[in-house]
Gaussian input, Z-matrix of N, CA and C with variables (Angstrom, degrees):
# hf/3-21g

backbone

0 1
 N
 C     1     B1
 C     2     B2     1     A1
 N     3     B3     2     A2     1     D1
 C     4     B4     3     A3     2     D2
 C     5     B5     4     A4     3     D3
 N     6     B6     5     A5     4     D4
 C     7     B7     6     A6     5     D5
 C     8     B8     7     A7     6     D6
 N     9     B9     8     A8     7     D7
 C    10    B10     9     A9     8     D8
 C    11    B11    10    A10     9     D9
 N    12    B12    11    A11    10    D10
 C    13    B13    12    A12    11    D11
 C    14    B14    13    A13    12    D12
 N    15    B15    14    A14    13    D13
 C    16    B16    15    A15    14    D14
 C    17    B17    16    A16    15    D15
 N    18    B18    17    A17    16    D16
 C    19    B19    18    A18    17    D17
 C    20    B20    19    A19    18    D18
 N    21    B21    20    A20    19    D19
 C    22    B22    21    A21    20    D20
 C    23    B23    22    A22    21    D21
 N    24    B24    23    A23    22    D22
 C    25    B25    24    A24    23    D23
 C    26    B26    25    A25    24    D24
 N    27    B27    26    A26    25    D25
 C    28    B28    27    A27    26    D26
 C    29    B29    28    A28    27    D27
 N    30    B30    29    A29    28    D28
 C    31    B31    30    A30    29    D29
 C    32    B32    31    A31    30    D30
 N    33    B33    32    A32    31    D31
 C    34    B34    33    A33    32    D32
 C    35    B35    34    A34    33    D33
 N    36    B36    35    A35    34    D34
 C    37    B37    36    A36    35    D35
 C    38    B38    37    A37    36    D36
 N    39    B39    38    A38    37    D37
 C    40    B40    39    A39    38    D38
 C    41    B41    40    A40    39    D39
 N    42    B42    41    A41    40    D40
 C    43    B43    42    A42    41    D41
 C    44    B44    43    A43    42    D42
 N    45    B45    44    A44    43    D43
 C    46    B46    45    A45    44    D44
 C    47    B47    46    A46    45    D45
 N    48    B48    47    A47    46    D46
 C    49    B49    48    A48    47    D47
 C    50    B50    49    A49    48    D48
 N    51    B51    50    A50    49    D49
 C    52    B52    51    A51    50    D50
 C    53    B53    52    A52    51    D51
 N    54    B54    53    A53    52    D52
 C    55    B55    54    A54    53    D53
 C    56    B56    55    A55    54    D54
 N    57    B57    56    A56    55    D55
 C    58    B58    57    A57    56    D56
 C    59    B59    58    A58    57    D57
 N    60    B60    59    A59    58    D58
 C    61    B61    60    A60    59    D59
 C    62    B62    61    A61    60    D60
 N    63    B63    62    A62    61    D61
 C    64    B64    63    A63    62    D62
 C    65    B65    64    A64    63    D63
 N    66    B66    65    A65    64    D64
 C    67    B67    66    A66    65    D65
 C    68    B68    67    A67    66    D66
 N    69    B69    68    A68    67    D67
 C    70    B70    69    A69    68    D68
 C    71    B71    70    A70    69    D69
 N    72    B72    71    A71    70    D70
 C    73    B73    72    A72    71    D71
 C    74    B74    73    A73    72    D72
 N    75    B75    74    A74    73    D73
 C    76    B76    75    A75    74    D74
 C    77    B77    76    A76    75    D75
 N    78    B78    77    A77    76    D76
 C    79    B79    78    A78    77    D77
 C    80    B80    79    A79    78    D78
 N    81    B81    80    A80    79    D79
 C    82    B82    81    A81    80    D80
 C    83    B83    82    A82    81    D81
 N    84    B84    83    A83    82    D82
 C    85    B85    84    A84    83    D83
 C    86    B86    85    A85    84    D84
 N    87    B87    86    A86    85    D85
 C    88    B88    87    A87    86    D86
 C    89    B89    88    A88    87    D87
 N    90    B90    89    A89    88    D88
 C    91    B91    90    A90    89    D89
 C    92    B92    91    A91    90    D90
 N    93    B93    92    A92    91    D91
 C    94    B94    93    A93    92    D92
 C    95    B95    94    A94    93    D93
 N    96    B96    95    A95    94    D94
 C    97    B97    96    A96    95    D95
 C    98    B98    97    A97    96    D96
 N    99    B99    98    A98    97    D97
 C   100   B100    99    A99    98    D98
 C   101   B101   100   A100    99    D99
 N   102   B102   101   A101   100   D100
 C   103   B103   102   A102   101   D101
 C   104   B104   103   A103   102   D102
 N   105   B105   104   A104   103   D103
 C   106   B106   105   A105   104   D104
 C   107   B107   106   A106   105   D105
 N   108   B108   107   A107   106   D106
 C   109   B109   108   A108   107   D107
 C   110   B110   109   A109   108   D108
 N   111   B111   110   A110   109   D109
 C   112   B112   111   A111   110   D110
 C   113   B113   112   A112   111   D111
 N   114   B114   113   A113   112   D112
 C   115   B115   114   A114   113   D113
 C   116   B116   115   A115   114   D114
 N   117   B117   116   A116   115   D115
 C   118   B118   117   A117   116   D116
 C   119   B119   118   A118   117   D117
 N   120   B120   119   A119   118   D118
 C   121   B121   120   A120   119   D119
 C   122   B122   121   A121   120   D120
 N   123   B123   122   A122   121   D121
 C   124   B124   123   A123   122   D122
 C   125   B125   124   A124   123   D123
 N   126   B126   125   A125   124   D124
 C   127   B127   126   A126   125   D125
 C   128   B128   127   A127   126   D126
 N   129   B129   128   A128   127   D127
 C   130   B130   129   A129   128   D128
 C   131   B131   130   A130   129   D129
 N   132   B132   131   A131   130   D130
 C   133   B133   132   A132   131   D131
 C   134   B134   133   A133   132   D132
 N   135   B135   134   A134   133   D133
 C   136   B136   135   A135   134   D134
 C   137   B137   136   A136   135   D135
 N   138   B138   137   A137   136   D136
 C   139   B139   138   A138   137   D137
 C   140   B140   139   A139   138   D138
 N   141   B141   140   A140   139   D139
 C   142   B142   141   A141   140   D140
 C   143   B143   142   A142   141   D141
 N   144   B144   143   A143   142   D142
 C   145   B145   144   A144   143   D143
 C   146   B146   145   A145   144   D144
 N   147   B147   146   A146   145   D145
 C   148   B148   147   A147   146   D146
 C   149   B149   148   A148   147   D147
 N   150   B150   149   A149   148   D148
 C   151   B151   150   A150   149   D149
 C   152   B152   151   A151   150   D150
 N   153   B153   152   A152   151   D151
 C   154   B154   153   A153   152   D152
 C   155   B155   154   A154   153   D153
 N   156   B156   155   A155   154   D154
 C   157   B157   156   A156   155   D155
 C   158   B158   157   A157   156   D156
 N   159   B159   158   A158   157   D157
 C   160   B160   159   A159   158   D158
 C   161   B161   160   A160   159   D159
 N   162   B162   161   A161   160   D160
 C   163   B163   162   A162   161   D161
 C   164   B164   163   A163   162   D162
 N   165   B165   164   A164   163   D163
 C   166   B166   165   A165   164   D164
 C   167   B167   166   A166   165   D165
 N   168   B168   167   A167   166   D166
 C   169   B169   168   A168   167   D167
 C   170   B170   169   A169   168   D168
 N   171   B171   170   A170   169   D169
 C   172   B172   171   A171   170   D170
 C   173   B173   172   A172   171   D171
 N   174   B174   173   A173   172   D172
 C   175   B175   174   A174   173   D173
 C   176   B176   175   A175   174   D174

   B1=1.3610
   B2=1.4775
   B3=1.2771
   B4=1.5182
   B5=1.5234
   B6=1.2281
   B7=1.5747
   B8=1.5347
   B9=1.2992
   B10=1.5748
   B11=1.5884
   B12=1.3321
   B13=1.4875
   B14=1.5459
   B15=1.4019
   B16=1.3760
   B17=1.6009
   B18=1.2869
   B19=1.4704
   B20=1.4735
   B21=1.4051
   B22=1.5634
   B23=1.5005
   B24=1.3396
   B25=1.5158
   B26=1.5155
   B27=1.2860
   B28=1.4561
   B29=1.4510
   B30=1.2842
   B31=1.5415
   B32=1.4411
   B33=1.3122
   B34=1.4001
   B35=1.5456
   B36=1.2399
   B37=1.5750
   B38=1.5829
   B39=1.3414
   B40=1.4539
   B41=1.5227
   B42=1.3332
   B43=1.5144
   B44=1.5837
   B45=1.2590
   B46=1.5456
   B47=1.5261
   B48=1.3632
   B49=1.4190
   B50=1.6137
   B51=1.3805
   B52=1.4919
   B53=1.4651
   B54=1.3922
   B55=1.4148
   B56=1.5512
   B57=1.2651
   B58=1.4976
   B59=1.4982
   B60=1.2446
   B61=1.5672
   B62=1.5413
   B63=1.3178
   B64=1.4702
   B65=1.5895
   B66=1.3311
   B67=1.4978
   B68=1.4836
   B69=1.2787
   B70=1.4641
   B71=1.4972
   B72=1.2427
   B73=1.4034
   B74=1.5648
   B75=1.3092
   B76=1.4017
   B77=1.4896
   B78=1.2768
   B79=1.4670
   B80=1.5133
   B81=1.3527
   B82=1.3723
   B83=1.5418
   B84=1.3405
   B85=1.5070
   B86=1.5670
   B87=1.3717
   B88=1.4291
   B89=1.4663
   B90=1.2914
   B91=1.3754
   B92=1.4828
   B93=1.3998
   B94=1.4470
   B95=1.5593
   B96=1.3540
   B97=1.4083
   B98=1.4806
   B99=1.3043
   B100=1.5311
   B101=1.4576
   B102=1.2865
   B103=1.4811
   B104=1.4867
   B105=1.2748
   B106=1.5079
   B107=1.5389
   B108=1.3677
   B109=1.4633
   B110=1.5082
   B111=1.3900
   B112=1.5225
   B113=1.5621
   B114=1.3229
   B115=1.3944
   B116=1.5637
   B117=1.3488
   B118=1.4737
   B119=1.5267
   B120=1.3407
   B121=1.5597
   B122=1.4421
   B123=1.3404
   B124=1.4037
   B125=1.5402
   B126=1.4093
   B127=1.5089
   B128=1.4522
   B129=1.3662
   B130=1.5182
   B131=1.5737
   B132=1.2550
   B133=1.5362
   B134=1.5750
   B135=1.3365
   B136=1.4369
   B137=1.5919
   B138=1.3256
   B139=1.4508
   B140=1.5434
   B141=1.3403
   B142=1.4572
   B143=1.5234
   B144=1.3342
   B145=1.3773
   B146=1.5575
   B147=1.3120
   B148=1.4036
   B149=1.5533
   B150=1.2483
   B151=1.4635
   B152=1.4422
   B153=1.3928
   B154=1.4296
   B155=1.5281
   B156=1.3324
   B157=1.4357
   B158=1.5418
   B159=1.3332
   B160=1.4101
   B161=1.5293
   B162=1.3256
   B163=1.5331
   B164=1.4174
   B165=1.3857
   B166=1.4737
   B167=1.5344
   B168=1.2978
   B169=1.4722
   B170=1.4726
   B171=1.3390
   B172=1.5071
   B173=1.4128
   B174=1.3212
   B175=1.4495
   B176=1.5672
   A1=116.59
   A2=119.01
   A3=118.46
   A4=109.00
   A5=112.96
   A6=122.93
   A7=105.96
   A8=113.78
   A9=116.75
   A10=104.84
   A11=113.58
   A12=120.02
   A13=105.83
   A14=115.61
   A15=119.97
   A16=108.07
   A17=114.44
   A18=117.07
   A19=109.52
   A20=114.05
   A21=117.44
   A22=114.21
   A23=118.39
   A24=117.14
   A25=107.60
   A26=121.86
   A27=125.18
   A28=110.11
   A29=115.90
   A30=118.00
   A31=112.04
   A32=121.61
   A33=120.58
   A34=112.39
   A35=116.18
   A36=119.33
   A37=109.88
   A38=112.51
   A39=118.16
   A40=109.74
   A41=113.24
   A42=119.82
   A43=107.35
   A44=117.76
   A45=120.66
   A46=107.40
   A47=120.46
   A48=120.21
   A49=110.01
   A50=115.72
   A51=117.68
   A52=107.28
   A53=118.71
   A54=126.08
   A55=112.21
   A56=114.85
   A57=122.92
   A58=115.30
   A59=119.36
   A60=121.32
   A61=105.61
   A62=115.59
   A63=124.20
   A64=111.42
   A65=114.76
   A66=112.93
   A67=112.47
   A68=119.91
   A69=125.10
   A70=115.77
   A71=119.94
   A72=124.47
   A73=109.21
   A74=122.30
   A75=127.39
   A76=113.03
   A77=119.60
   A78=123.94
   A79=109.26
   A80=119.85
   A81=126.43
   A82=108.83
   A83=111.45
   A84=122.34
   A85=111.49
   A86=115.62
   A87=120.97
   A88=114.29
   A89=118.11
   A90=130.19
   A91=109.64
   A92=121.54
   A93=116.01
   A94=101.99
   A95=118.50
   A96=125.87
   A97=110.37
   A98=119.00
   A99=125.91
   A100=110.45
   A101=116.19
   A102=118.89
   A103=114.34
   A104=116.40
   A105=122.12
   A106=105.96
   A107=114.75
   A108=115.15
   A109=111.26
   A110=117.07
   A111=119.90
   A112=110.56
   A113=119.30
   A114=117.87
   A115=113.78
   A116=115.94
   A117=121.68
   A118=117.06
   A119=113.22
   A120=115.76
   A121=112.76
   A122=118.66
   A123=123.58
   A124=108.15
   A125=112.74
   A126=117.06
   A127=106.51
   A128=112.90
   A129=121.01
   A130=104.84
   A131=108.77
   A132=116.94
   A133=108.26
   A134=113.26
   A135=116.89
   A136=105.03
   A137=109.29
   A138=119.49
   A139=109.53
   A140=114.04
   A141=117.19
   A142=111.76
   A143=114.58
   A144=123.68
   A145=113.95
   A146=115.50
   A147=120.11
   A148=108.37
   A149=115.17
   A150=120.44
   A151=119.10
   A152=119.22
   A153=118.40
   A154=115.85
   A155=118.71
   A156=122.57
   A157=106.39
   A158=117.70
   A159=124.26
   A160=114.29
   A161=116.98
   A162=118.36
   A163=107.15
   A164=115.35
   A165=125.62
   A166=111.44
   A167=114.12
   A168=116.87
   A169=109.75
   A170=119.29
   A171=128.66
   A172=110.27
   A173=119.28
   A174=122.24
   A175=110.30
   D1=125.20
   D2=179.83
   D3=-81.34
   D4=133.14
   D5=-176.43
   D6=-107.78
   D7=132.36
   D8=176.00
   D9=-108.91
   D10=150.56
   D11=-178.36
   D12=-94.04
   D13=138.69
   D14=179.62
   D15=-122.93
   D16=150.69
   D17=169.29
   D18=-75.88
   D19=155.83
   D20=-179.84
   D21=-49.87
   D22=-37.39
   D23=-176.92
   D24=-74.31
   D25=-35.21
   D26=176.50
   D27=-63.04
   D28=-46.93
   D29=177.32
   D30=-60.56
   D31=-47.35
   D32=178.85
   D33=-60.66
   D34=-40.36
   D35=-179.91
   D36=-65.52
   D37=-41.28
   D38=179.04
   D39=-56.92
   D40=-52.49
   D41=-173.20
   D42=-67.62
   D43=-35.52
   D44=179.45
   D45=-66.02
   D46=-30.88
   D47=-171.48
   D48=-94.99
   D49=3.35
   D50=-175.04
   D51=-73.17
   D52=147.79
   D53=176.46
   D54=-75.36
   D55=-30.16
   D56=-176.12
   D57=-150.87
   D58=131.87
   D59=-178.41
   D60=-132.10
   D61=124.92
   D62=164.32
   D63=-65.14
   D64=156.68
   D65=173.45
   D66=-59.22
   D67=144.05
   D68=179.35
   D69=-63.14
   D70=137.72
   D71=176.96
   D72=-103.30
   D73=111.27
   D74=176.76
   D75=-85.86
   D76=133.13
   D77=179.43
   D78=-141.20
   D79=83.95
   D80=-178.51
   D81=70.03
   D82=-114.09
   D83=-175.72
   D84=-90.00
   D85=-1.66
   D86=-178.25
   D87=-118.71
   D88=153.43
   D89=179.40
   D90=-124.82
   D91=136.44
   D92=-175.62
   D93=-124.55
   D94=132.39
   D95=178.14
   D96=-112.69
   D97=130.55
   D98=169.65
   D99=-115.22
   D100=144.22
   D101=177.98
   D102=-179.13
   D103=-169.38
   D104=176.07
   D105=-122.99
   D106=131.05
   D107=-178.70
   D108=-81.03
   D109=-172.35
   D110=-171.33
   D111=-77.22
   D112=-4.25
   D113=173.93
   D114=-111.86
   D115=9.81
   D116=172.64
   D117=95.01
   D118=7.79
   D119=177.67
   D120=-90.20
   D121=137.51
   D122=176.66
   D123=-78.81
   D124=141.23
   D125=-173.47
   D126=-138.46
   D127=161.98
   D128=164.47
   D129=-132.16
   D130=136.48
   D131=175.89
   D132=-124.13
   D133=126.40
   D134=175.94
   D135=-110.44
   D136=130.16
   D137=-179.43
   D138=-118.33
   D139=121.95
   D140=174.63
   D141=-102.40
   D142=129.72
   D143=-178.17
   D144=-65.26
   D145=-21.75
   D146=-179.77
   D147=-94.94
   D148=120.21
   D149=-178.72
   D150=76.07
   D151=9.23
   D152=179.05
   D153=54.41
   D154=50.10
   D155=-174.69
   D156=-103.03
   D157=123.74
   D158=177.27
   D159=-122.33
   D160=122.85
   D161=178.89
   D162=-120.34
   D163=136.11
   D164=-177.13
   D165=-121.95
   D166=129.63
   D167=176.22
   D168=-138.01
   D169=154.29
   D170=179.50
   D171=-105.55
   D172=135.05
   D173=179.74
   D174=-91.55

């Protein structure tokens, strides 16, 4: 799966517009979000608390 990098404000806007979100999985300094975006695609977003790095990929 190809992952694209997002800025923090892009990541927040993407998650706010998602149709469905699973509960967040916390793993140390990272959080993993799973859900369905507003056009019906399943996605995974990995957020690193160090350096505000957000990666988005579609399943």
